[in-house]
C-alpha positions in Angstrom: 178.4 140.2 76.6 177.5 136.3 76.5 180.0 134.2 76.9 179.3 130.5 75.9 181.2 127.4 77.2 184.7 126.6 75.2 183.5 123.3 74.9 180.5 123.7 72.9 180.4 123.8 68.8 181.0 127.2 67.4 178.6 126.4 65.2 175.7 124.4 65.0 173.3 123.0 61.7 169.7 122.4 60.9 168.6 120.2 58.4 165.1 121.5 57.1 162.8 122.2 54.2 162.6 125.3 52.0 159.3 125.8 53.7 160.1 126.1 57.1 163.6 128.0 56.1 161.0 131.2 54.9 159.3 130.5 57.8 162.4 131.0 59.9 163.9 134.2 58.1 160.6 135.8 57.8 159.7 135.1 61.7 163.1 135.7 62.7 161.9 132.4 64.9 163.0 128.6 65.6 160.2 126.8 66.8 160.6 123.9 69.9 158.4 121.2 69.8 156.9 119.2 72.9 159.7 116.8 73.9 156.5 114.0 73.8 156.5 115.2 70.1 159.9 114.0 69.1 160.5 111.9 66.3 162.2 108.7 67.9 159.0 107.4 70.0 161.7 105.8 72.1 162.8 108.5 74.0 161.9 110.9 76.5 161.5 108.2 79.3 161.2 110.1 82.5 161.7 107.2 84.9 160.6 109.1 88.2 158.6 112.3 86.8 157.3 111.2 83.4 154.1 113.9 83.3 157.5 116.6 83.1 157.4 115.5 79.0 154.1 117.6 78.5 156.2 120.5 80.2 159.2 120.3 78.3 160.0 121.4 74.4 162.6 121.2 72.7 165.0 122.3 69.1 167.2 120.1 67.5 170.5 120.6 66.2 173.5 119.2 65.2 177.5 119.5 65.8 179.1 118.3 63.2 180.7 120.5 60.0 180.6 118.0 57.8 177.8 117.1 55.5 175.7 114.6 56.8 173.4 112.3 53.9 171.5 110.7 56.1 170.2 114.4 57.2 170.3 115.3 54.2 167.8 112.7 53.0 166.2 112.6 56.6 165.0 116.2 57.4 165.6 118.2 54.1 163.1 117.0 51.5 165.5 113.9 50.3 168.6 116.6 49.4 166.2 118.8 48.1 166.2 121.3 51.2 168.4 123.4 53.0 171.1 123.4 56.0 170.6 126.2 58.2 174.2 127.1 60.0 174.3 129.4 62.9 176.1 130.1 65.7 175.0 129.0 69.1 173.8 131.9 70.8 171.5 132.5 67.7 168.5 133.3 70.8 167.2 137.0 71.6 168.6 137.0 75.1 166.3 138.7 78.0 167.3 140.9 80.6 169.9 138.6 82.1 173.3 136.9 80.7 174.0 133.5 80.1 174.7 131.5 83.0 176.4 127.6 83.4 174.3 124.3 84.5 176.7 121.7 86.3 179.6 123.0 84.3 178.1 121.6 81.1 175.2 123.7 79.6 174.3 126.9 79.7 170.9 128.6 81.0 169.3 131.5 78.6 167.1 134.4 80.4 164.4 135.1 78.6 162.8 137.4 80.6 160.5 139.9 78.6 160.0 137.6 76.4 156.8 136.1 77.5 154.6 133.4 76.9 151.2 132.3 77.2 150.9 128.6 77.8 146.9 127.6 77.5 146.6 124.3 79.6 144.0 122.5 80.7 141.1 124.3 83.0 144.1 126.8 83.5 146.0 129.8 81.8 149.5 129.8 83.1 151.8 133.0 82.0 155.3 131.5 82.2 158.2 132.9 80.8 160.9 130.0 79.2 164.4 129.0 79.8 166.4 127.7 77.2 169.0 125.0 78.4 172.2 124.2 75.8 173.5 123.6 73.9 173.0 119.8 75.2 175.0 117.1 73.5 172.6 113.9 73.2 173.9 111.0 74.8 173.5 107.7 73.0 172.6 104.3 74.7 170.9 101.2 74.3 168.3 102.2 77.2 166.5 105.7 76.8 165.2 105.8 80.7 166.8 108.6 82.6 166.0 109.9 86.2 166.1 113.9 87.2 165.0 114.1 90.2 167.3 114.0 93.1 166.7 115.3 96.5 163.9 117.6 94.5 166.1 119.2 92.5 165.7 118.7 88.8 168.4 118.1 86.6 166.6 119.2 83.6 169.3 119.0 81.2 168.7 115.7 81.5 165.4 116.1 80.0 165.3 114.5 76.4 169.0 113.9 76.1 169.0 110.4 75.8 168.6 108.6 72.2 169.4 104.8 71.1 171.8 104.4 69.6 170.7 103.9 66.0 170.5 108.1 66.0 174.0 108.1 66.8 174.9 109.2 63.2 172.8 112.5 63.8 175.8 113.9 66.5 172.8 115.9 67.7 173.2 119.3 70.3 169.7 119.9 71.6 168.0 123.1 73.2 165.6 122.6 75.7 163.1 124.7 77.3 162.1 124.6 81.2 159.1 127.1 82.0 160.5 129.5 84.9 157.4 127.8 87.1 160.5 125.2 88.0 163.3 127.6 89.1 163.3 128.8 92.6 164.9 132.1 92.5 165.8 131.4 96.4 168.3 127.9 95.8 168.8 129.0 92.8 168.1 125.7 91.2 164.8 124.1 88.5 163.0 121.8 91.9 159.7 120.0 91.7 156.1 121.9 91.8 153.5 119.8 91.6 151.0 122.5 91.1 152.4 122.9 87.5 152.4 120.4 86.5 148.6 118.9 87.3 148.5 120.4 83.7 149.3 119.3 80.4 150.3 122.0 78.4 147.7 121.8 75.3 150.1 123.5 72.5 153.0 121.4 70.7 154.9 124.1 69.7 156.8 127.3 70.6 158.0 129.9 68.4 161.3 131.6 70.3 162.7 134.3 68.6 166.1 134.6 67.4 169.2 137.4 67.9 168.7 138.9 64.5 171.7 140.0 64.2 172.8 136.2 64.5 170.5 136.0 61.8 171.5 138.5 59.6 174.6 136.6 59.3 172.7 132.6 58.3 175.1 130.4 56.4 172.8 128.5 54.1 173.9 124.8 52.3 171.4 124.7 49.9 170.8 120.4 49.3 173.2 118.7 47.2 169.2 117.4 45.0 168.3 120.7 44.6 167.6 122.7 41.0 168.6 126.2 40.2 164.5 127.3 41.4 165.5 126.0 44.5 168.2 128.2 44.5 166.9 131.3 43.6 164.5 130.7 46.1 166.6 130.8 48.8 169.2 133.8 47.3 166.0 135.6 47.4 164.9 135.0 50.7 168.2 135.9 52.6 167.9 139.3 50.6 164.4 140.4 51.5 165.2 139.0 55.2 169.3 139.1 56.1 171.4 142.0 55.6 175.0 139.4 55.3 173.1 136.0 54.5 175.0 133.9 52.7 173.6 130.5 50.8 176.4 127.9 49.0 176.4 124.7 47.0 176.7 121.6 48.7 179.7 119.6 48.5 178.0 116.6 47.9 176.1 118.1 45.0 176.9 116.2 41.7 178.2 113.6 43.9 175.3 111.6 45.2 171.2 110.6 44.1 168.9 109.2 46.6 165.7 107.4 44.9 
């Protein structure tokens, strides 16, 4: 049985377009973005190991239950998109259960869910480990140190943003390749050979737990019209067993120009 620490939010939320929702439901996967491709150009500044950001992938969520007008405007087609609601244990698990890392987040071992990652002059086959959800820390300085006595403090990667983004109250999942995991010491450690070659791809799609996806809850953007609602209802009927859609609490209460 997968157990999450009680400090984690019961649910996470992701604001996006209807087109992206359709891809998530059809493919039963969530896309992770390489950490050097995120929207805050001043984050993921790694002082002691800058090259690692080409190896780490991120999926961004928020723990805010109350609807956010800025998040609707930024990420959900200017209020005509959707908000996805899923539990933190949304991902399809491998052969090992969740384990705690530094008591602040968990690690999901996706064994058997192999990914072929293309790298310059090499092809490495590795199994991704997911760390999270980890709350983002908002600071004036986004640079961090992640290497201590050859141990990688991986939960620090991509979890610091400028204070301008505080409104997001972001929670992140972070993918770390298993080549950085030392089975003997039970720690993530520096692997210089693995880090020599940057990863070519910018995204990785990770399978979701279908039982969680079958119970997905979708909030339809406050600026949406009847056609958008019809599309969302049709997607849920086609790809989920018990998925539900509801109108935004902000419907007919805001208008973005």
